[in-house]
C-alpha positions as CSV (number, residue, x, y, z in Angstrom):
1,M,-5.5,-14.4,31.5
2,D,-7.0,-15.1,34.9
3,A,-7.1,-18.8,34.2
4,I,-3.3,-19.0,34.0
5,G,-2.6,-16.2,36.5
6,A,-1.0,-13.8,34.0
7,T,-1.3,-10.0,34.4
8,L,-0.2,-7.1,32.2
9,R,1.5,-4.0,33.7
10,I,2.2,-0.9,31.6
11,F,4.5,1.5,33.4
12,E,3.8,4.7,31.5
13,P,1.0,5.6,32.0
14,E,0.5,3.3,35.0
15,V,-2.0,0.6,33.9
16,T,-2.4,-2.9,35.2
17,T,-4.7,-5.8,34.6
18,A,-4.3,-7.2,38.1
19,G,-7.4,-6.7,40.3
20,N,-11.0,-6.0,39.8
21,M,-10.6,-3.7,36.8
22,T,-9.0,-6.3,34.5
23,R,-11.7,-6.8,32.0
24,M,-12.6,-3.2,31.8
25,V,-9.0,-2.2,31.1
26,I,-8.5,-4.8,28.4
27,T,-11.8,-3.9,26.8
28,V,-11.0,-0.1,26.8
29,L,-7.5,-0.8,25.3
30,G,-9.1,-3.0,22.7
31,V,-11.7,-0.3,21.8
32,V,-9.0,2.4,21.5
33,A,-6.8,0.2,19.3
34,D,-9.8,-0.7,17.1
35,M,-10.7,3.0,16.7
36,E,-7.2,4.0,15.8
37,L,-7.0,1.3,13.2
38,K,-10.3,2.6,11.7
39,F,-8.9,6.1,11.7
40,I,-5.8,5.0,9.9
41,R,-7.8,3.1,7.2
42,D,-10.1,6.1,6.7
43,R,-7.2,8.5,6.2
44,Q,-5.5,6.1,3.8
45,R,-8.8,5.6,1.8
46,A,-9.3,9.4,1.7
47,G,-5.8,9.9,0.5
48,N,-6.1,7.2,-2.2
49,E,-9.4,8.7,-3.4
50,A,-8.0,12.2,-3.6
51,V,-5.1,11.2,-5.8
52,K,-7.4,9.0,-8.0
53,V,-9.5,12.1,-8.6
54,K,-6.4,13.9,-9.7
55,G,-5.5,11.0,-12.0
56,V,-2.2,10.4,-10.2
57,Y,-2.9,7.2,-8.4
58,E,-1.6,4.1,-10.4
59,G,-1.3,1.6,-7.6
60,R,1.8,-0.4,-6.8
61,Q,4.3,-1.0,-9.6
62,K,4.7,-4.6,-10.7
63,R,8.1,-6.1,-9.9
64,V,8.0,-8.3,-13.0
65,N,6.3,-7.8,-16.3
66,D,3.5,-10.4,-17.0
67,A,5.2,-11.1,-20.4
68,E,8.2,-12.5,-18.5
69,F,6.0,-15.0,-16.7
70,R,4.5,-16.1,-20.0
71,R,7.9,-16.4,-21.7
72,L,9.2,-18.7,-19.1
73,A,6.0,-20.7,-18.9
74,A,6.1,-21.1,-22.7
75,K,9.7,-22.5,-22.4
76,G,8.3,-25.2,-20.1
77,V,9.7,-23.9,-16.8
78,A,7.6,-25.1,-13.8
79,K,5.5,-22.4,-12.1
80,A,7.3,-23.0,-8.8
81,Q,10.7,-22.5,-10.5
82,I,9.5,-19.3,-12.2
83,A,8.4,-18.0,-8.8
84,R,11.8,-18.8,-7.3
85,D,13.8,-17.4,-10.2
86,L,11.9,-14.1,-10.3
87,G,11.5,-13.8,-6.5
88,V,7.8,-13.8,-6.3
89,S,5.1,-16.1,-4.9
90,R,3.7,-19.0,-6.9
91,M,0.3,-17.2,-6.6
92,T,1.7,-14.2,-8.4
93,V,2.8,-16.5,-11.2
94,Y,-0.6,-18.1,-11.5
95,R,-2.3,-14.7,-11.5
96,A,0.0,-13.4,-14.2
97,L,-0.6,-16.4,-16.4
98,E,-4.3,-16.2,-15.9
99,S,-4.4,-12.5,-16.8
100,R,-3.5,-13.2,-20.4
101,D,-6.7,-15.3,-20.8
102,T,-8.9,-12.4,-19.7
């Protein structure tokens, strides 16, 4: 930021990167943000594990049944067209079609 002359000023609470404390302020803000992200992930992981133990956790529901992908592919529809028609990514189509082989 110093190279281009840019500074950051936060009004509430009063924090600025102008002056001698610039690197320390940026470092502290980065550490706090990193810690908060870790706390969020830890809480999410703990919650997921708790419901798995109860047998309630099933993960995210599929938007489209894999059989639908296979049906369209068997009709000769291109994978990119299947993705557009069903509103999913091409990678989702490829994964669904590979899953029948395993």
